[in-house]
VOVEXLUM-330726 format. One record per atom (N, C-alpha, C): x, y, z; residue in one letter. Coordinates in steps of 0.001 Angstrom, whole numbers, padded with zeros to 6 digits, always signed. Each point is the difference from the previous one (the first is absolute). Example, Ala and Ser with C-alpha at 12.3 -4.5 7.8 and 13.67 -1.06 7.14 Angstrom:
<sites>
+013190-005690+007800A
-000890+001190+000000A
+000900+001200+000000A
-000350+001050-000720S
+000820+001190+000060S
-000770+001090+000730S
</sites>
This chain:
<sites>
+043606+035492+038793M
-000537+000891-001032M
-001504-000243-000187M
-000709+001069-000236L
-001433-000116-000221L
-000287-000270-001473L
-000978-000851-000244T
-000456-000183-001365T
-000805+001222-000408T
-000164+000204-001295S
-000771+001156-000476S
-001440-000077+000490S
-000529-001211+000122E
-001370-000179+000473E
-000120+000403+001475E
+000975-000425+000810T
-000021+000351+001420T
+000182+001495+000194T
+000922+000597-000764R
+000235+001431+000116R
-001260+000791-000361R
-000690-000408-001059A
-001228+000683-000415A
-001058-000095+001099A
-000066-001165+000638R
-000970-000200+001079R
+000319+000901+001195R
+001292+000071+000363L
+000409+000804+001153L
-000118+001499-000263L
+000081+000385-001260T
-000118+001415-000346T
-001349+000564+000433T
-001018-000850+000024S
-001333+000449+000396S
-000068+000368+001481S
+001009-000404+000773I
+000038+000363+001422I
+001204+000898+000301I
+000491+000690-001037G
+001014+001024+000210G
+001442-000409-000203G
+000246-001179-000529W
+001382-000433-000238W
+000663+000918-001027W
+001261+000351+000261S
+000741+000836-000937S
+001463-000417+000023S
+000792+000644-000827D
+001427-000329-000061D
+000736+000370+001279D
-000638+000796+000865A
+000632+000377+001264A
+000032-001166+000993A
-000816-001027-000234I
-000034-001168+000876I
+001036-001010-000478I
+000848-000425+000919V
+001103-000898-000359V
-000154-001343+000705V
+000048-001059-000778L
-000053-001358+000550L
+001404-000459+000392L
+000141-000774+001071P
+001320-000517+000371P
+000500-001004-001030P
+001300+000005-000231S
+000574-000917-000995S
-000137-001456+000422S
-000099-000236+001316D
-000111-001376+000503D
-001422-000333+000423D
-000968+000604-000654M
-001407-000243+000336M
-000343-001482-000148M
-000506-000652+001056P
-000380-001416-000073P
-001049-000251-001077P
+000124-001095-000671A
-000890-000303-001121A
-001458-000177+000430A
-000225-000402+001257D
-001372-000265+000433D
-000686+001232+000594D
+000705+001121+000081Q
-000595+001207+000567Q
-000498+000923-001102Q
-001097+000684+000286V
-000629+000862-001004V
-000179+001410+000557V
+000116+001019-000848P
-000193+001383+000462P
-001479+000360+000108P
-000296+000859+000943A
-001350+000528+000184A
+000144+001351+000682A
-001113+000700+000179R
+000051+001312+000647R
-000956+000054+001181R
+000463+000562+001102V
-000846+000156+001184V
-001024+001100-000277V
-001288-000336+000125I
-001039+000995-000261I
-000764+000380+001272I
+000020-000867+001010I
-000657+000300+001282I
+000825-000621+001117I
+000134+000714+001092Q
+000689-000513+001177Q
-000970-000031+001169Q
-000209-001212+000565H
-000822-000162+001183H
+000884-000428+001167H
-000554+000026+001182R
+000774-000433+001163R
+000335-001486-000067R
-000889-000772-000588N
+000202-001446-000016N
+000455-000537-001355N
+000466+000885-000873G
+000486-000479-001283G
-000045+001077-001070G
+000260-000421-001225Y
+000060+000923-001129Y
-000867-000523-001143Y
-000443+000936-000830V
-000636-000356-001267V
+000934+000465-001108V
+000295-000889-000941V
+000887+000338-001112V
-000726-000210-001314V
+000577+000557-001052H
-000545-000142-001356H
+001148-000434-000896H
-000203-001045-000788D
+001068-000482-000882D
-000206+000407-001450D
-000928+000924-000237G
-000295+000433-001355G
-001164-000739-000605G
-000401-001088+000657T
-001152-000779-000459T
-001154+000121+000981T
+000330-000072+001270G
-001015+000100+001040G
+000631+000267+001345G
-000830+000307+000987E
+000497+000283+001335E
-000308-001156+000940E
+000877-000192+000996F
-000178-001096+000951F
+000778+000309+001277F
-000349-000685+001073T
+000605+000222+001301T
+001275-000824+000162T
+001023+000614+000593V
+001260-000696+000262V
+000449+000326+001429V
+001010-000724+000461Q
+000594+000239+001307Q
+001456+000424-000176Q
+000527+000818+000901P
+001416+000383-000080P
+000883-001119+000540P
+001231-000076-000474A
+000966-000952+000540A
+000209+000313+001484A
+000326-001005+000813P
+000153+000201+001456P
+000931+001144+000386P
+001061+000234-000769R
+000954+001050+000391R
-000628+001390-000045R
-001080+000158-000791F
-000677+001299-000046F
-000863+000242+001235F
-000198-001038+000805L
-000848+000106+001180L
+000799+000148+001281L
+001317+000079-000115K
+000841+000114+001185K
-000325+001259+000783K
-000080-000173+001302R
-000294+001129+000875R
+001168+000988-000025R
-000310+001280-000081G
+001052+001009-000024G
+000542+000299-001381G
-000469-000719-001027L
+000456+000266-001362L
-000479+001378-000443L
+000890+000758-000623D
-000366+001314-000528D
-001173-000167-000961D
-001106+000745+000203P
-001169-000129-000877P
+000326+000206-001477P
+001037+000787-000296T
+000349+000242-001393T
+000624-001232-000657T
+000357-000997+000794E
+000584-001227-000540E
-001048-001073-000241E
-001249+000329+000311R
-001104-000928-000259R
-000667+000355-001334R
-000700-000959-000610P
-000717+000318-001243P
-001016+001120+000232P
-000183+000837-001014A
-000938+001120+000093A
-000772+000111-001307A
-001112+000726+000047V
-000810+000197-001202V
+000833+000703-001066V
+000026-000596-001186G
+000802+000517-001101G
+001226-000845-000280G
+000412-000815+000975D
+001189-000833-000181D
-000221-001077-001059D
+001031-000220-000813F
+000056-001196-000831F
+000775-001039+000803F
-000543-001196+000055V
+000570-001051+000837V
+000116-001296-000785V
+000801-000918+000529L
+000075-001359-000545L
-000745-000928+000937L
-000869-000823-000567L
-000822-000908+000783L
+000528-001427-000073L
+000060-000632+001159K
+000356-001407+000089K
-001288-000818-000021K
-000105-001022-000857P
-001248-000768-000109P
-000415-000597+001334P
-001293-000133+000203G
-000534-000581+001222G
-001463+000319+000133G
-000611-000487+001090R
-001412+000258+000259R
-000136+000567+001413R
+000019+001310+000137P
+000103+001006-001073P
+001444+000198-000447P
+000154+000717-001104A
+001349+000356-000458A
+000633+000940+001028A
+001324+000086-000061Q
+000734+000760+001004Q
+000890+001047-000650Q
-000037+001220+000540I
+000909+001050-000473I
+001407-000336+000476I
+000882-000288-000926E
+001355-000416+000348E
+001000+001137-000133E
-000195+000868-001018T
+000969+001069-000276T
-000718+001280-000403T
+000475+001133+000524I
-000474+001304-000449I
+000987+000497-001047I
-000459+000263-001200L
+000887+000507-001042L
+000388+001448+000312L
+001183+000441-000441P
+000471+001358+000314P
-001030+001064-000389P
-000220+000939+000926R
-000959+001079-000227R
+000670+001158-000733R
-000684+000598-000961H
+000587+001136-000711H
-000531+001325+000499H
-001024-000009+000853A
-000508+001221+000626A
-000821-000413+001208A
+000164+000737+001099T
-000694-000345+001238T
-000513+001265+000669T
-001308+000064+000212L
-000598+001118+000719L
-000268-000452+001422L
+000546+000726+000976S
-000176-000386+001398S
-000184+001240+000860S
-000409-000229+001221R
-000132+001058+001002R
+000380-000601+001352R
+000169+000855+000995A
+000214-000493+001353A
-001353-000374+000583A
-000059-001161+000659A
-001259-000452+000574A
-000429+000918+001133A
-001297+000075+000235A
-000521+000823+001087A
+000490-000533+001342A
+000134+000898+000981G
+000471-000408+001312G
+001390+000518+000293G
+000443-000202+001237E
+001281+000532+000424E
+001171-000882-000431E
-000211-001294-000121R
+001072-000909-000379R
+000299+000141-001490R
+001293+000169-000322Y
+000348+000184-001415Y
-000175-001306-000767Y
-000700+000068-001107Q
-000155-001156-000881Q
-000480+000492-001356Q
+000627-000491-001044R
-000434+000378-001346R
-001154-000872-000439R
-000923+000591-000719Q
-001158-000723-000509Q
-000059+000168-001509Q
+000035-001108-000703L
-000089+000059-001456L
-001427+000308-000418L
-000147+000955-000900I
-001307+000314-000569I
-000205-000793-001295I
+001008-000017-000852A
-000075-000749-001251A
+001403-000118-000592A
+000219-001041-000796T
+001290-000205-000640T
-000167-000123-001512T
+001107+000203-000697N
+000023-000124-001463N
-001060+000874-000666N
-000032+001268+000430V
-000952+000948-000588V
+000760+001013-000860V
-000595+000377-001083D
+000596+000995-000893D
-000458+001405+000353D
-001256+000105+000455S
-000566+001306+000325S
-000767-000073+001315S
+000025+001116+000723V
-000829+000149+001198V
-001014+001098-000293V
-001281-000371-000035L
-001065+000963-000252L
-000487+000532+001344L
+000357+001238+000303V
-000414+000623+001258V
-001326+000706-000231V
-001057-000507+000631L
-001325+000591-000164L
-000280+000977+001133L
-000519+001157-000361M
-000410+001009+000978M
-001315+000594-000456M
-000979+000027+000894G
-001323+000497-000354G
-000071+001511-000015G
-000756+000536-000939L
-000220+001449-000072L
-001218+000362+000846L
+000054-000446+001260D
-001054+000289+000981D
+000706+000282+001316D
-000529-000484+001106G
+000649+000213+001287G
+001330-000714+000130G
+000280-000933-000888D
+001275-000732+000023D
+001145+000820-000586D
-000342+001096-000688F
+001003+000777-000732F
+001014+000636+000953F
+001249-000393-000141N
+001091+000509+000842N
+001303-000161-000777N
+000345+000983-000835P
+001185-000124-000847P
+001283-000307+000767P
+000154+000504+001235R
+001216-000243+000763R
+000210-001486+000282R
-001102-000766+000083R
+000128-001436+000243R
+000726-000691-001148R
-000081+000595-001188L
+000663-000592-001158L
+001514-000030+000182L
+000548+000958+000759E
+001444+000024+000227E
+000445-001247+000758E
-000816-000462+000923R
+000317-001208+000761R
-000049-001235-000907R
-001047-000085-000817Y
-000088-001115-000945Y
+001217-000020-000917Y
+000346+001168-000503L
+001089+000078-000961L
+001326-000400+000635L
+000215+000364+001255A
+001228-000379+000684A
+000139-001518+000066A
-001102-000692+000256L
+000023-001462+000051L
+000193-000606-001389L
-000678+000585-000986I
+000036-000564-001345I
+001366+000175-000657I
+000666+001113+000277Q
+001284+000273-000648Q
+001050-001065+000287Q
-000097-000653+001164S
+000975-001032+000343S
-000456-001392-000411S
-001156-000103-000658S
-000567-001311-000327S
+000489-000578-001322S
+000405+000893-000927G
+000339-000463-001336G
-001162+000097-000968G
-001157+000443+000492A
-001188+000155-000848A
-000226+001474-000317A
-000863+000256-000987T
-000335+001357-000418T
-001259+000470+000714T
+000004+001238+000472C
-001164+000568+000681C
-000929+000677-001008C
-001284-000311+000093V
-001035+000655-000803V
-001120+000405+000947V
-000403+001262-000035V
-001062+000489+000877V
-001308+000051-000769V
-001044-000581+000600A
-001336+000037-000606A
-000957+000656+000979A
-000534+001163-000383L
-000959+000723+000829L
-001401-000477-000359L
-000643-000682+000934T
-001309-000587-000279T
-001132+000975+000319T
-001194-000368-000450K
-001215+000801+000206K
+000096+001349-000713K
+000698-000028-001151A
+000165+001228-000787A
-001331+000499-000543A
-000987-000886-000106D
-001307+000387-000520D
-000764+000893+000973D
+000471+000102+001249Q
-000694+000782+001018Q
+000509+001440+000089Q
+000930+000385-000909H
+000588+001340+000075H
+000003+000678-001365H
-000339+001266-000003D
+000013+000781-001233D
+001348+000685-000213D
+000682+000333+001097D
+001258+000739-000088D
+001173-000930+000298D
+000241-000941-000905L
+001091-000953+000193L
+001367+000658-000117L
+000099+001020-000815E
+001292+000630-000245E
+000625+000521+001289E
-000810+000612+000857T
+000515+000538+001262T
+000558-001117+000881T
-000721-001127+000057L
+000445-001126+000827L
+001256-000638-000582L
+000078-000062-001314L
+001184-000571-000644L
+001232+000858+000260L
-000186+001303+000067V
+001114+000901+000304V
+000491-000250+001425V
-000927-000220+000935E
+000382-000276+001384E
+000829-001273+000094E
-000382-001005-000769V
+000736-001258-000001V
+001368+000178-000639V
+000039+000720-001106A
+001264+000217-000714A
+001006+000739+000865A
-000492+000833+000909D
+000894+000788+000859D
+000806-000859+000971D
-000470-001208+000302V
+000714-000836+000979V
+000723-001184-000648V
-000115-000129-001317L
+000617-001132-000682L
+001074+000451-000984L
+001009-000843-000232P
+000981+000304-001043P
-000692+000030-001361P
+000539+000735-000962P
-000669+000135-001300P
-000097-001303-000794P
+000816-001017+000356D
-000037-001242-000774D
-001079-000973+000471D
-000716+000329+001079I
-001068-000881+000481I
-001277+000279-000782I
-000555-001043-000596I
-001218+000144-000808I
-001223-000005+000907I
-000931+000923-000251V
-001232+000108+000777V
-001200-000109-000945V
-000942-000875+000358H
-001234-000149-000773H
-001193+000309+000899H
-000980+000695-000535A
-001270+000204+000697A
-001025-000922-000641A
-000597-000893+000804I
-000877-001024-000571I
-001297-000137+000789I
-000977-000598-000662N
-001205-000498+000657N
+000134-001515+000003N
+000244-000575+001156A
+000296-001435+000093A
-001149-000884-000449A
-001192+000568-000141K
-001165-000784-000428K
-000180+000003-001511K
+000767+000856-000692D
-000209+000199-001429D
+001085-000700-000827D
-000405-000896-000880V
+000939-000785-000800V
+000896+000887-000850V
-000583+000999-000633Q
+000774+000882-000864Q
+000999+000813+000803Q
-000427+000460+001179S
+000866+000829+000826S
+001242-000756+000472S
-000167-001260+000395V
+001134-000770+000537V
+000890-000565-001097V
-000376+000194-001255S
+000816-000524-001102S
+001380+000662-000045S
+000155+001161+000645V
+001318+000657+000039V
+000998-000826+000803V
-000494-000946+000787L
+000882-000851+000801L
+000407-001283-000724L
-000582-000268-001141H
+000289-001234-000733H
+001482-000194-000339H
+000743+001061-000345P
+001426-000208-000311P
+000800-000612+001148P
-000448+000213+001238Y
+000703-000568+001150Y
-000439-001429+000282Y
-000970-000473-000782L
-000581-001319+000222L
+000048-000843-001264L
+001008+000256-000830A
+000145-000744-001251A
+000563-001397+000278A
+000078-000807-001030V
+000487-001378+000130V
+001390-000034+000650V
+000146-000841+000998G
+001275-000157+000677G
+000288+001046+001056G
-000955+000892+000274R
+000227+001056+000985R
-000932-000190+001198R
+000482+000442+001149T
-000774-000110+001236T
-000004+001349+000711T
-001164+000394+000484A
-000128+001224+000787A
-000658-000345+001327A
+000380+000712+001047V
-000677-000136+001289V
-000703+001306+000289V
-001227-000085+000480V
-000784+001199+000284V
-000045+000194+001511V
+000354+001219+000456V
+000038+000299+001428V
-000758+001291+000257V
-000419+000181+001252G
-000739+001199+000368G
-000854-000255+001223G
-000675+001028+000465S
-000832-000103+001195S
-001241-000835-000267S
-000632-000470+001074S
-001270-000708-000136S
-001052+000941-000579S
-000778-000499-000939G
-001067+000798-000593G
+000429+000862-001153G
+001277-000079-000400V
+000489+000868-001074V
-000409-000514-001379V
-000391-001287-000084G
-000459-000546-001272G
+000888-001074-000594G
+000849-000636+000809K
+000910-001029-000531K
-000776-001186-000547K
-000949-000515+000783S
-000782-001158-000448S
-000936+000370-001147S
-000527+001223+000039T
-000847+000469-001100T
+000799+000042-001300T
+001220+000517+000069L
+000868+000042-001171L
+000291-001399-000511L
+000291-000919+000912T
+000284-001382-000394T
-001189-000599-000735T
-001210+000198+000525N
-001202-000537-000643N
-000212+000598-001384N
+000257+001293-000143T
-000183+000663-001294T
+000996-000541-001026T
+001237-000180+000411L
+001005-000562-000906L
-000332-001434-000379L
-000557-000748+000952L
-000379-001388-000266L
-001245-000106-000872L
-000880+000990+000128G
-001268-000077-000719G
-001020-000835+000722G
+000227-000229+001303Q
-000941-000781+000813Q
+000158+000364+001472Q
-001028-000282+000800Q
+000029+000313+001427Q
+000636-001164+000755Q
+001285+000016+000108R
+000713-001054+000723R
+000370+000442+001416R
+000484+001238+000155Q
+000415+000510+001301Q
-001157+000730+000669Q
-000206-000263+001296A
-001071+000656+000754A
+000303+001481+000157A
-001039+000821-000051T
+000154+001450+000173T
-001058+000506+000972T
+000332+001124+000662K
-000948+000650+000910K
+000102+001501-000172K
-001086+000696+000342A
+000009+001461-000070A
+000821+000564+001151A
+000578+001190-000207V
+000765+000657+001060V
-000940+000792+000890V
+000464+000330+001221R
-000783+000825+000914R
-000050+001430-000536R
-001147+000620+000065E
-000174+001326-000587E
+000796+001082+000722E
+000138-000088+001343H
+000601+001114+000734H
+001515+000060-000126H
+000679-001132-000321D
+001454+000062-000129D
+000542-000775-001199D
-000897-000560-000826S
+000376-000714-001233S
+000858-001233+000263S
-000076-000549+001208R
+000766-001210+000290R
-000842-001235-000249R
+000661-001054-000432G
-000697-001242-000268G
+000441-001095+000942G
-000746-001089+000023R
+000387-001160+000777R
+000846-000929-000872R
+000730-000905+000668H
+000834-000939-000744H
-000890-001033-000704H
-000238+000188-001285T
-000743-001006-000748T
+000945-001045-000568T
+001243+000393-000304T
+001037-000958-000372T
+000805-000287+001262T
+000007-001262+000445T
+000649-000351+001261T
+001333-000699-000192T
+000350-000325-001244F
+001291-000618-000268F
+000450+000379-001400F
+001305-000097-000234R
+000546+000326-001311R
-000330-001122-000978R
-000318+000393-001221A
-000337-000999-001015A
+000495+000461-001364A
+000683-000882-000706L
+000464+000279-001356L
-001036-000530-000981L
-000420+000859-000929I
-001088-000334-000920I
+000443+000220-001439I
+000026-001055-000828P
+000260+000186-001433P
-001145+000790-000630P
+000334+000938-000883L
-000994+000885-000596L
-000181-000256-001488L
-001142+000372-000554P
-000219-000137-001450P
+000986+000822-000820P
+000575+001050+000608Q
+000971+000832-000714Q
+001316-000738-000236Q
+000171-001161+000603G
+001195-000818-000217G
+000962-000025+001161G
-000069+001023+000880G
+000883+000062+001151G
-000694-000458+001265G
+000606+000314+001143C
-000540-000408+001294C
-000092+001204+000925C
-000993-000037+000877L
-000181+001053+000990L
-000050-000640+001379L
+000741+000585+000946I
-000040-000471+001381I
-000834+000985+000797I
-001150-000457+000481D
-000878+000825+000823D
+000437-000171+001453D
-000031+001081+000776T
+000467-000045+001387T
-001034+000620+000928T
+000013-000393+001288P
-000882+000659+000970P
+000402+001462+000175P
-000925+000816+000465G
+000308+001400+000256G
+001083+000153+001050G
+000863+000994-000169M
+001117+000214+000918M
-000270+001206+000891M
-000194-000264+001279R
-000215+001091+000950R
+001325+000518+000550R
+001029-000815-000068E
+001309+000413+000488E
+001043-000390-001029E
+000817+000950-000384L
+000996-000226-001043L
+001365+000413+000540L
+000663-000946+000667K
+001267+000296+000670K
+001177-000301-000915K
+000998+000869+000032L
+001226-000220-000755L
+000753-001187+000572L
+000801-000660-000830T
+000743-001186+000441T
+001350+000352+000604T
+000526+001190-000305G
+001332+000370+000453G
+001042-000138-001087G
-000404-000518-001160E
+000932-000199-001105E
-000259+000956-001160E
-000936+000921+000194E
-000299+000970-001052E
+001110+001056-000081E
+000036+000704-001107D
+000997+001045-000200D
-000718+001291-000379D
-000092+000922+000951L
-000705+001258-000251L
+000818+000977-000822L
+001264-000319-000226Q
+000859+000906-000767Q
-000225-000102-001517Q
-000889-000903-000406V
-000303-000121-001420V
-001486+000281-000208V
-000404+000085-001238G
-001415+000163-000302G
-000553+001344+000413G
-001140-000035+000734Q
-000721+001238+000263Q
+000718+000949+000947Q
+001021-000475+000729F
+000727+000879+000929F
+001436+000249-000441F
+000308-000250-001248A
+001365+000199-000496A
+000409+001468+000078A
-000947+000909-000175D
+000331+001422+000041D
+000383+000445+001414D
-000645-000603+001022I
+000349+000333+001379I
+001402-000499+000322I
+000335-001169-000503D
+001356-000518+000184D
+001013+000917-000675D
-000362+000501-001182S
+000887+000900-000719S
+000213+001299+000782S
-001063+000485+000626L
+000123+001202+000824L
+000927-000241+001187L
-000179-001155+000675S
+000813-000285+001186S
+001480-000129-000349S
+000287-000378-001233M
+001391-000109-000436M
+000664+001377-000091M
-000822+001049-000082R
+000536+001356-000115R
+000144+000704+001341R
-000398-000690+001085C
+000153+000592+001322C
+001487+000158+000340C
+000309+000985+000796R
+001400+000264+000348R
+000614-001161+000782R
-000799-000598+000886F
+000515-001080+000839F
-000582-001351-000439F
+000862-001013-000030G
-000433-001325-000442G
-001000-000647+000923G
+000004+000354+001301D
-000946-000575+000957D
-001102+001005+000356D
-000318+000875-000917C
-001001+001040+000241C
-001349-000626+000366C
-000591+000479+001088A
-001308-000506+000433A
-001141+000834-000575A
+000323+001012-000784H
-000987+000854-000673H
-000908+000699+001014H
+000618+000476+001076Q
-000746+000739+001018Q
+000397+001476-000053Q
+001094+000342+000689S
+000431+001401+000014S
+001472+000151-000375S
+000570-001041-000621E
+001413+000052-000375E
+000221+001043-001103E
+001128+000706+000064P
+000314+000959-001071P
+000295-000733-001304P
-000406+000591-001110G
+000277-000596-001298G
-000858-001206-000309G
-001164-000116+000634C
-000897-001143-000262C
-000815+000276-001264C
+000214-000796-001031A
-000702+000200-001279A
-001471-000373+000107A
-000318-000956+000875V
-001388-000415+000162V
-000824+001119+000634V
+000517+000599+001086R
-000717+001106+000645R
-000145+001182-000955R
+001036+000229-000788S
-000049+001098-000969S
-001094-000249-001033S
-000127-001252-000449A
-001028-000341-000985A
-001392+000118+000598A
-000132-000339+001282L
-001292+000145+000678L
-000366+001478+000130L
+000965+000817+000355D
-000256+001438+000175D
-000354+000692-001317D
+000618-000460-001084S
-000243+000634-001301S
-001247-000523-000692S
-000544-001107+000509G
-001162-000597-000642G
+000355-001033-001045G
+001301-000238-000225E
+000424-001022-000966E
-000429-001394+000451E
+000014-000238+001324L
-000393-001292+000567L
-001291+000179+000786L
-001023-000788-000354D
-001301+000070+000654D
+000108-000532+001434D
-000426+000767+001006P
+000090-000441+001404P
-000730-001318+000264P
-001157-000197-000634D
-000742-001253+000199D
+000789-001189-000539D
+000657+000221-001111R
+000791-001068-000602R
+001217-000321+000871R
+000619+001039+000547W
+001132-000183+000901W
-000430-000759+001252W
-001172+000343+000537A
-000516-000689+001185A
-000283-001471-000309A
-000545-000267-001181S
-000271-001379-000411S
+001297-000794-000125S
+001010+000633-000593Y
+001310-000645-000135Y
+000581-000319+001375Y
-000078+000950+000936Q
+000550-000223+001336Q
-000701-001158+000702Q
-001315-000083-000151K
-000764-001067+000631K
+000434-001364-000549K
+000115-000096-001319L
+000427-001261-000610L
+001446-000320+000364L
+000857+001033+000025R
+001412-000211+000346R
+000144-000542+001415R
-000743+000582+000956D
+000089-000444+001388D
-000518-001430+000158D
-001090-000307-000707E
-000532-001364+000051E
+000985-000988-000615E
+000623+000413-001090L
+000969-000861-000666L
+001189-000292+000911L
+000472+001013+000711Q
+001116-000205+000923Q
-000385-000966+001112Q
-001229+000136+000521A
-000458-000897+001062A
-000130-001425-000501A
-000534-000164-001210Q
-000157-001339-000564Q
+001363-000613-000326Q
+000936+000832-000479A
+001339-000500-000297A
+000689-000470+001281A
-000230+000700+001095S
+000570-000413+001278S
-000583-001332+000454S
-001310-000175-000199S
-000643-001263+000354S
+000528-001138-000863S
+000178+000288-001290L
+000557-000993-000909L
+001417-000362+000411L
+000768+001018+000352E
+001388-000221+000433E
+000046-000914+001219E
-000866+000263+000983A
-000025-000807+001215A
-000394-001440-000300A
-000977-000181-000899Q
-000437-001347-000359Q
+001112-000779-000687Q
+000686+000640-000940L
+001074-000671-000722L
+001168-000320+000929L
+000245+000880+000961K
+001086-000232+000946K
-000290-001234+000852K
-001251-000147+000410R
-000388-001169+000794R
+000187-001283-000791R
-000244+000078-001314K
+000114-001184-000842K
+001413-000229-000511K
+000909+000951+000295G
+001378-000163-000437G
+000214+000228-001474G
-000913+000712-000657Q
+000117+000267-001433Q
+000783+001290-000204Q
+001316-000093+000198T
+000844+001200+000041T
+000103+000714-001343T
+000032-000726-001093K
+000131+000656-001303K
-001213+000871-000287K
-001193-000553+000254I
-001220+000774-000211I
-000074+001120+001026I
+000533-000262+001217L
+000018+001011+001045L
+000807+001217-000417L
+001169-000226-000602D
+000831+001116-000452D
-000746+000865-001003D
-000766-000661-000877K
-000772+000722-001010K
-001097+000835+000670K
-000692-000601+000970A
-001075+000712+000694A
+000534+001188+000779A
+001147-000207+000695L
+000597+001080+000777L
+000464+001124-000922L
+000606-000374-001132G
+000449+001002-000956G
-001138+000839-000512G
-001155-000636-000268K
-001164+000743-000491K
-000516+000961+001072K
+000001-000447+001268R
-000491+000854+001066R
+000904+001222+000175R
+001302-000211-000047L
+000930+001116+000135L
-000092+000945-001191L
-000235-000588-001173Q
-000135+000835-001200Q
-001237+000873+000104Q
-001107-000569+000510E
-001217+000781+000177E
+000225+001134+000995E
+000843-000251+001022K
+000209+001001+001035K
+000945+001088-000419K
+001113-000390-000678Y
+001053+000968-000294Y
+000147+000358-001474Y
-000790-000656-000867G
+000071+000327-001416G
+001106-000782-000700G
+000243+000317-001249H
+000912-000750-000860H
+001454+000413+000176H
+000255+001112+000656R
+001371+000489+000071R
+000820-000760+001029R
</sites>
């Protein structure tokens, strides 16, 4: 059990009732939170200060699933030593991940124990509302809440038109804010997601303003920033690693490098959230295995012909669905090699459900 003093200290780094300590926690071990992950070690914060630690040897085993290693956002138990050692990862209550770049299937943790994911998109050359559908697909399976922040709002007079474009691709329950990441008053709309005991991770393309936003919330220039290229509004990676930063607002923010590739993991569910209406349409097709091409009684084709279903949205759904099936197959093959049959059954079931629907 934590003393009230220890709990108050840990609250400054995002501790909440969602974090559960083991009943048999050794008396000499202390909780802390991973704030930076390097190749040769980790930096943690115990609510008083930050310091470097090493992972227990079992976390360094070759072939270990990366998701089983400590990650930024994790609450861990430290074993005393010089340096101290990460002995236990406490159960995660939310995990944001993606498939790593490359042909070999592997999940990559972006952040753990987050309450909100702040998706930043610039109102310049970075503006691409359809990309939000990909972010949302990943976030929906994380356990965290999605919040969209459109940056560089000060550079546009007609924000309403752009907000309508964004609203057209998102479910009505997703909150969208238009902000100037350099302006303290403008970013104050994000404070509710950064209150005491809460953690948010900020994601988006390079140059979108993630580090600028972090500096504004901090009230100081801590994260390096660079201007974007004028011809395509792209920026260079000024943040090269994930870092969890306690904020004056009482909560924590995890800053991340820009994401040039955002691959699905294979465990997402497109039948919920922003594509629930397409799933509902497919349920009305005459045939349970309808491919939505030229089959008679296809409700999806009928909706496309009548204008009820936007062709661009349907194309976006198909692209994500096909990628999800491919990633699920890769996941299935990996689990089969490892003999993880129970998880394999779940992965196979999800792939078949994506292909043939709920019926």
